[in-house]
N, C-alpha and C positions, 0 to 999 in steps of 0.2 A: 504494500500500500504506500503510495507516494503522496506527500503533501505538497501542493503548489502554493507557496506563500509569496506574496508580492508586497513590497514596501512602496507605498505611495506617499510622496512628500509634496506638500503644498497643492493638493488637489482640491482647491476651494474655488467655487464659482463666486466671483465677487458680487454678482447680482443677488445671490442668496444670502449674503451677509446683511443682517439687520444693522442699520446704523444705530449707534448708541449715542444719545445726546445727554450732555450734562455740562456743568461749568468746567472750564479748563482749570488746571491746578493754580495758575496765577490769579484767575478770577476768584476762585474760592478762597484763596489766601486773603485777598483784599476784603471780601465780604466777612470772613471770620475775624479779621483784625478789627473791623468796624463793630461787629457783634460783641467782641470781647470788651471793647471800649465802652459800649453802651450798657453792657451788663455791669461793668465795674462802677458806672455812674448810677446804676439802679433804674435806668429807663426801660431796659428790655429784660425779660425773664426767661424766655424760651424761644425756640425756632422750630420750623418744620420745612420739609422739602416737598415740592410738587413737581412731578416729572410727567411730561406728555410728549407726543411726537412733534409738537409745534414750539414748545417752550419749557424751560425749567424755571422754577421759582423758589426763592428763599423767603419764607414768611417769618415775620418777627412778631412776638406776642409780649404784651405787658404782663399778663397772667396766663397760665396754661389753660384756664377754663373759659377764657374770652376768645373772641374772634381776633384774627391777625390785625395788628395795627397797620403794617405795611408789607408789601411783597416786592422783593427785588427780582426782576425777571430778565431772562435772556431769551430773545426770540431767535429761532434757528433759521427761519426764512422770512426776514422782515420785508415789508413792502418798500421801505426806503431805509437807508443806513442809519438814520437818526432814531429809528424804532428798534434797534438791536437790543438796547438795554432800557428797561423801564422801572420806575418806582410807582406802584399803585397803592391806593388806600384800601380800606376794608371792603369797599363796594366795587373795587375793580377800576375805579377812575384813575387815569394816568395823572400823577402829580408832576413827574419830570421824566424826560427821556433823553437819550444820548447815544452816540456811536461808540463812546468810550466809557467803560465801567468805572475806572479809577476817577476820572473827572466828574462823572455823575455823582458818585458817593461823596467826593470831597466838597463839591460845590452846593451842598444842601445843608441847611440848618435844621437838624433833626429835632431840636428842642422847640422850634417855632411851628413845627407841623401839627 
């Protein structure tokens, strides 16, 4: 009895690979640094992540039992480049948007929102 074994390497059809969407490492670092700062000030208490095929969102909460205060979103296929990153309120209304996450988060006064 003979066994016919074949080793197949990199036999992956790229069309069948599901794209994984999330924040990039540098983007997540910027968000988590802001989160740590706001937690240390006592403004934010908890966070949650929302992931879909269209966007990923980082929701921040004042209390874990309440609705999210804000949501920092990254759109994967924005209609224009300025809608790539968004900050929305609890109702989903866009507070601010930008093509650059770092400048979006730096140029907002979180205490006045």
